[in-house]
N, C-alpha and C positions, 0 to 999 in steps of 0.2 A: 761401213757405217752410211748410211744415206747424207748425202748434204756434204761431206768431206768433216775434217776435225782438226785441232790443234789448238788455239789460244782460249784464255778463261773468262774477261769480263763479259758483263752482260750488256746489253745495250737497252734503252730504257723504253719501257712499256709504253702503247698507245693509248692516246685518246680514245675512250669508248665511240665517239662521234666519228673519229677519222676514218678514212678508207682503209680497208682490210687487206695485210701485205697479199692474200691468196686469191684478191680480184674480185671475190664475190658479194661485196657488199661491205657493211658496214662493220669496223670491227665489233664493237659494243655485242651486235647482236648474230655475228657471224662466227668467226674463230674464237674472239675473245671470251666467248658463252662457255664455250669448251675447253677452253685453256684455262679456265675461272673453276672447272671441276664438273658442268653437264657434261652427260654423254653425249659423245657424236653419234647421231642416228644412221649413218654410214659408214661405209668403209672409206668413201671419197670427202667425204665431211672430214675424217681424222683426218685423212691423207693432207687436207690443206690446214687442218690445224697445227698439224707437223710442220708443215713449211714454214706458216706463221710464226712459229715459235723460232725455227730457227733463223727466220729474218728479225725477229725480236731477242734471240737470244734465252730463250726458255727453256733452260738445260731439263729443268723438274718436271714439264708439261712432255719431255723428248725421253724421260726413264720412265712417268707416269702410263703412258700411252705405247710401250715397247714390250713385248710379251716376254716374261722373265725366261723361257725358254731359250730367248736368242738374245736378249738384252745384251750388250759390252757390260763389263764391268764400271766403265765411267765414261762420262759425253763430255768432252772437250770442242767446245766451238770456239773458231775461227772469227776472230772480229774483222782480219782484214777483209774478208767473204762479206757481201750486201748481197743478199738475196730477192731480186727486183722483180720477178714476174714467174707467177706458176700456168701452165698451160697443161691442163687433162686433154691426155690424148684419146685413153677408153678407160672404161671400167667394164668387170665383168664380176656380176653377182653383188654381194657387198650390198644389199638392200636394206631397209628396216629389218628385218624377219632372217636374213642369212645367218651362215656360221661362218660363211669363206667369201672373201673378194680379192679382186685385185685391181689396182690402177696401175696405168701408164702413163706418165707424167713428164714436161721437160719444164727442168726449173731454171730458171736462167739469172746468171750472177755477174759480178764485176768485182775486180781486185780494188781494194779502195786506193793500196798504194802504189799501184802499176798501172791502173786502168785497166789491164785484160779484162775480155768479158769471155763468158763461155758457156753452155748449156750443158747441165747436166739430165741425162733420158734415162728413167728406170720404170721397170715394171717391180711394184710392190707388190707382195701379200699381206693381207689382212687375216684374222680371226677373231669372231667374238668367242667371248669366255664369259658364262652368267650376264648376258646383257651386254657386256663392254665390247668395243672395237679396241684390238689391238695392231701393232705394228708386225710382221714375224721377219721379215726380211727381204732383200729385194735385187734385182738381178740390173746391172751397169749395164744398157745397150751401149752407150756412146756417151763422149765427151767433147765436146767441142766447141770452138768460137762460133759464134752465132752467125747467119749470113748477113 
């Protein structure tokens, strides 16, 4: 599963005017709108909203945006991991009229209990079904401490 797994308690939601965890704008008009139910216009925007869902502890959004064919039986979020920053490395296809897309990203994290830091580097695949983007799966390229 992207971004790891483990504990259960959700983090509090963000204020609509605060910076979006994905780094692309203001939460309410960026990922907040997608998490609230607006469809993601691109595979990259769905990726950003999923990163934000991990950052704020919204397992429901993760379930709703995971393709049913590849979704796990349950999603457990790890409260000890703080998702701090998202870097989009590249996108391939996945535009407003596409059916498939790929997003390569680096998600920077910090373990709240130990202070350990790292980077999850993944190439994720997405598919649009009946006008809605879904996360299919991803290949983890590397996991390392940041430079």
